C-alpha positions as CSV (number, residue, x, y, z in Angstrom):
1,X,0.0,0.0,0.0
2,X,1.6,3.2,-1.2
3,X,-0.6,5.5,0.9
4,X,-3.6,5.5,3.1
5,X,-7.0,6.7,1.8
6,X,-9.2,8.3,4.5
7,X,-12.7,9.7,4.1
8,X,-15.6,10.8,6.3
9,X,-19.0,9.3,7.0
10,X,-20.7,11.6,4.5
11,X,-19.2,9.5,1.7
12,X,-22.0,7.1,2.5
13,X,-20.1,4.0,1.5
14,X,-21.1,0.6,2.9
15,X,-18.9,-0.5,5.8
16,X,-18.1,-3.7,3.9
17,X,-16.5,-1.8,1.1
18,X,-14.6,0.4,3.5
19,X,-13.2,-2.6,5.4
20,X,-12.4,-4.4,2.1
21,X,-10.1,-1.6,1.0
22,X,-8.8,-0.6,4.4
23,X,-10.4,2.9,4.4
24,X,-10.9,4.6,7.8
25,X,-13.8,7.0,8.1
26,X,-14.0,10.1,10.3
27,X,-17.4,10.5,11.8
28,X,-19.7,13.5,11.5
29,X,-21.9,13.7,14.6
30,X,-25.7,14.1,15.0
31,X,-28.1,14.5,17.9
32,X,-31.8,13.5,17.9
33,X,-34.0,15.8,20.0
34,X,-31.0,17.2,21.8
35,X,-29.9,13.8,23.0
36,X,-26.4,12.2,23.2
37,X,-23.9,12.5,20.4
38,X,-24.3,9.7,17.8
39,X,-22.6,8.8,14.5
40,X,-22.8,6.2,11.8
41,X,-19.4,4.5,11.7
42,X,-20.9,1.2,10.8
43,X,-23.7,1.3,8.2
44,X,-24.8,-2.2,9.0
45,X,-26.1,-0.9,12.4
46,X,-28.0,2.0,10.9
47,X,-31.7,1.5,10.7
48,X,-32.7,4.0,8.0
49,X,-36.4,3.3,8.2
50,X,-36.5,3.9,12.0
51,X,-34.4,7.1,11.7
52,X,-36.5,8.7,8.9
53,X,-39.7,7.6,10.6
54,X,-38.5,9.6,13.6
55,X,-38.0,12.7,11.5
56,X,-41.4,12.2,9.8
57,X,-42.9,12.1,13.3
58,X,-41.3,15.4,14.2
59,X,-38.0,14.5,15.7
60,X,-35.4,17.3,15.6
61,X,-32.0,16.3,14.3
62,X,-29.0,18.6,14.6
63,X,-25.5,17.9,13.3
64,X,-22.0,19.1,14.0
65,X,-18.9,19.3,11.7
66,X,-15.7,17.4,12.3
67,X,-13.2,19.3,14.5
68,X,-9.5,19.7,13.7
69,X,-8.6,17.6,16.7
70,X,-10.7,14.7,15.4
71,X,-8.8,14.8,12.1
72,X,-5.5,15.0,14.0
73,X,-6.4,12.0,16.1
74,X,-7.3,10.0,13.0
75,X,-4.3,11.0,10.8
76,X,-1.6,10.7,13.5
77,X,-1.4,6.9,13.9
78,X,-1.0,6.4,10.1
79,X,1.7,9.1,9.9
80,X,3.5,7.6,12.8
81,X,3.4,4.3,11.0
82,X,5.1,5.8,8.0
83,X,2.1,6.1,5.8
84,X,1.2,9.1,3.6
85,X,-2.5,10.2,3.7
86,X,-5.0,11.0,1.0
87,X,-8.1,12.5,2.7
88,X,-11.2,12.8,0.6
89,X,-13.8,15.2,2.1
90,X,-17.3,16.3,2.0
91,X,-18.0,19.5,0.1
92,X,-16.7,22.8,1.5
93,X,-19.8,24.4,-0.1
94,X,-22.1,22.8,2.5
95,X,-19.8,22.3,5.5
96,X,-16.8,23.9,7.3
97,X,-15.3,20.5,7.9
98,X,-12.9,20.6,5.0
99,X,-11.3,23.8,6.4
100,X,-10.9,21.9,9.7
101,X,-8.9,19.2,7.9
102,X,-6.7,22.0,6.5
103,X,-6.1,23.2,10.0
104,X,-5.2,19.7,11.1
105,X,-2.7,19.4,8.2
106,X,-1.1,22.6,9.2
107,X,-0.5,21.3,12.7
108,X,0.7,17.8,11.6
109,X,2.9,18.7,8.7
110,X,5.8,20.2,10.8
111,X,5.7,17.2,13.1
112,X,5.9,14.7,10.1
113,X,8.1,16.5,7.5
114,X,8.8,13.2,5.6
115,X,5.1,12.4,5.2
116,X,2.6,13.7,2.6
117,X,-0.9,14.8,3.6
118,X,-3.1,15.4,0.5
119,X,-6.6,16.8,1.0
120,X,-9.4,16.7,-1.6
121,X,-12.5,18.8,-1.5
122,X,-15.0,16.7,-3.5
123,X,-17.5,19.5,-3.7
124,X,-20.0,16.7,-3.1
125,X,-21.7,14.6,-0.4
126,X,-23.1,11.1,-0.1
127,X,-22.0,9.1,-3.1
128,X,-20.9,12.3,-4.8
129,X,-18.1,11.9,-2.3
130,X,-18.1,8.1,-2.2
131,X,-17.5,7.6,-5.9
132,X,-14.3,9.6,-5.9
133,X,-13.2,7.5,-2.9
134,X,-13.7,4.3,-4.9
135,X,-11.9,5.7,-7.9
136,X,-9.0,6.7,-5.6
137,X,-8.8,3.0,-4.6
138,X,-8.6,2.0,-8.2
139,X,-5.8,4.4,-8.8
140,X,-3.9,3.0,-5.8
141,X,-4.4,-0.5,-7.0
142,X,-3.0,0.4,-10.4
143,X,0.2,1.6,-8.7
144,X,-0.4,5.3,-9.1
145,X,1.4,7.6,-6.7
146,X,-0.4,9.7,-4.2
147,X,0.2,12.8,-6.3
148,X,-1.1,11.2,-9.5
149,X,-4.2,9.9,-7.6
150,X,-4.8,13.3,-6.1
151,X,-4.7,15.0,-9.5
152,X,-6.9,12.4,-11.1
153,X,-9.6,12.5,-8.3
154,X,-9.6,16.3,-8.2
155,X,-10.3,16.4,-11.9
156,X,-12.9,13.7,-11.6
157,X,-14.8,15.6,-8.9
158,X,-15.6,18.4,-11.4
159,X,-17.3,15.8,-13.6
160,X,-19.4,14.1,-10.9
161,X,-23.1,14.9,-11.6
162,X,-25.1,15.2,-8.4
163,X,-28.8,15.6,-9.0
164,X,-31.6,14.8,-6.6
165,X,-35.2,15.4,-5.7
166,X,-36.7,15.9,-2.2
167,X,-40.2,15.3,-0.9
168,X,-40.3,18.5,1.1
169,X,-37.9,21.5,0.9
170,X,-38.5,22.3,4.5
171,X,-35.4,20.4,5.6
172,X,-33.1,22.2,3.3
173,X,-34.7,25.5,4.2
174,X,-34.1,24.9,7.9
175,X,-30.4,24.2,7.2
176,X,-30.1,27.4,5.2
177,X,-29.3,25.5,2.0
178,X,-31.9,27.3,-0.1
179,X,-33.7,30.6,0.1
180,X,-36.9,30.7,2.2
181,X,-38.9,31.9,-0.8
182,X,-38.1,28.9,-2.9
183,X,-38.8,26.6,-0.1
184,X,-42.1,28.1,0.8
185,X,-43.3,28.2,-2.8
186,X,-42.2,24.6,-3.4
187,X,-44.1,23.4,-0.3
188,X,-47.3,25.3,-1.0
189,X,-47.6,24.1,-4.6
190,X,-46.8,20.5,-3.8
191,X,-44.3,20.4,-6.6
192,X,-41.2,18.3,-6.5
193,X,-38.0,20.3,-7.0
194,X,-34.9,19.1,-8.8
195,X,-31.6,20.1,-7.1
196,X,-28.0,19.7,-7.9
197,X,-24.5,20.3,-6.6
198,X,-23.1,23.3,-8.4
199,X,-19.5,24.1,-9.4
200,X,-18.9,25.5,-5.9
201,X,-20.3,22.4,-4.2
202,X,-23.4,24.2,-3.0
203,X,-26.9,22.9,-3.2
204,X,-29.1,24.8,-5.7
205,X,-32.6,24.2,-7.0
206,X,-32.7,24.3,-10.8
207,X,-36.1,22.9,-11.9
208,X,-39.5,21.8,-10.6
209,X,-41.7,18.9,-11.6
210,X,-45.4,18.1,-10.8
211,X,-45.5,14.8,-9.1
212,X,-43.0,12.4,-7.7
213,X,-42.9,10.1,-10.7
214,X,-42.0,13.0,-13.1
215,X,-39.2,14.1,-10.8
216,X,-37.6,10.6,-10.8
217,X,-37.9,10.5,-14.6
218,X,-36.2,13.9,-14.8
219,X,-33.3,12.5,-12.9
220,X,-33.0,9.7,-15.4
221,X,-33.2,12.1,-18.3
222,X,-30.2,14.1,-16.9
223,X,-28.3,10.8,-16.7
224,X,-29.1,9.9,-20.4
225,X,-28.1,13.5,-21.5
226,X,-24.8,13.8,-19.6
227,X,-23.4,10.4,-18.6
228,X,-20.0,9.5,-20.0
229,X,-18.9,5.9,-20.7
230,X,-21.7,4.4,-18.6
231,X,-20.6,0.8,-19.2
232,X,-17.3,1.6,-17.5
233,X,-18.5,3.2,-14.3
234,X,-20.3,2.7,-11.0
235,X,-23.3,4.9,-10.7
236,X,-24.6,5.8,-7.2
237,X,-28.1,6.1,-5.9
238,X,-28.8,7.3,-2.3
239,X,-32.3,7.3,-0.9
240,X,-33.8,8.5,2.5
241,X,-36.1,5.5,3.1
242,X,-37.7,5.3,-0.3
243,X,-36.4,2.1,-1.7
244,X,-39.3,1.6,-4.1
245,X,-38.5,4.9,-5.8
246,X,-34.8,4.0,-6.0
247,X,-35.7,0.7,-7.7
248,X,-37.8,2.7,-10.3
249,X,-34.9,4.9,-11.0
250,X,-32.6,1.9,-11.5
251,X,-35.0,0.6,-14.1
252,X,-34.9,3.9,-15.9
253,X,-31.1,4.0,-15.9
254,X,-30.8,0.5,-17.2
255,X,-33.2,1.2,-20.1
256,X,-31.0,3.3,-22.4
257,X,-27.5,3.5,-21.0
258,X,-27.0,0.7,-18.5
259,X,-23.9,1.3,-16.3
260,X,-21.4,-1.3,-15.2
261,X,-22.8,-1.3,-11.7
262,X,-25.3,0.6,-9.6
263,X,-24.5,1.1,-5.9
264,X,-27.6,1.9,-3.9
265,X,-27.4,3.1,-0.3
266,X,-29.7,4.6,2.3
267,X,-28.7,8.2,3.1
268,X,-26.5,8.2,6.3
269,X,-28.1,10.2,9.1
270,X,-26.1,13.5,9.0
271,X,-26.5,14.3,5.3
272,X,-29.9,12.6,5.3
273,X,-31.2,14.8,8.1
274,X,-30.5,17.9,6.0
275,X,-32.3,16.7,2.8
276,X,-35.1,14.9,4.6
277,X,-37.1,11.7,4.3
278,X,-37.9,10.4,0.8
279,X,-35.0,12.2,-0.8
280,X,-33.7,10.4,-3.9
281,X,-30.3,11.3,-5.3
282,X,-28.3,10.2,-8.4
283,X,-24.5,10.4,-8.8
284,X,-22.5,9.6,-11.9
285,X,-19.5,10.5,-13.9
286,X,-20.5,12.9,-16.7
287,X,-19.2,15.2,-19.4
288,X,-17.0,18.2,-18.5
289,X,-18.9,21.2,-17.3
290,X,-21.9,19.1,-16.1
291,X,-22.2,21.1,-12.9
292,X,-23.4,24.0,-15.0
293,X,-25.0,22.1,-17.8
294,X,-27.4,19.7,-16.0
295,X,-30.1,22.2,-15.5
296,X,-30.7,22.6,-19.2
């Protein structure tokens, strides 16, 4: 192993995959109704239906970003063991955690001058972060250096299309991710918004559909329009306890441009609490400039 790949729980990758490739994850924290700190370090123990049913019933979920000290505590043992580190992070456009990883690097670098600490801001979340992690693993398995892998993944992140639909904009509005006006109008008219991660890694609404089925079809349409080399890639789907809708989206993706593989996960609790129950998201490698193109 030339270097250690590290990510955070926002990457939303199944624990089995992380263990298979020796990838440690740094946890984001969440709190239900002001209770004790919780995290999702093992996806096998996360009951998505129970969690999202709690939110549907009115539970209040708050989250906190990863502190510099938590990064330091995770990175230090690998550096002491003589390993370089490639950390792949949640978008700086929706969290301050990436900046905290930079602060951790500043503190650790003088202590370990022989070691390399490379940080990647994916400008994404959930599998928009997880797919770059898996691609970094492929690079490492091919024998690419940490510098070559970092350059490849950073370029890739600009081509990851992240489009999703939510059942209710209230959760994004509460988190300050969208303007109040857009959220209120969307809720009142019972329309289903289409959202994306833009070129700065922020969440923006770019279209609206009448009805859930049409919004799912619109996700598949963006896939058909912008996917690049589908037969060679893993496409990601994340859902917040709406597995039936995820299966419908899978059938649409396989209709015209079937990918090599589709990885389907339940939204982990931190990102999931911000987008809300019944969110359905699609992530795939697309043509250049997709972050500005996919709203056309």
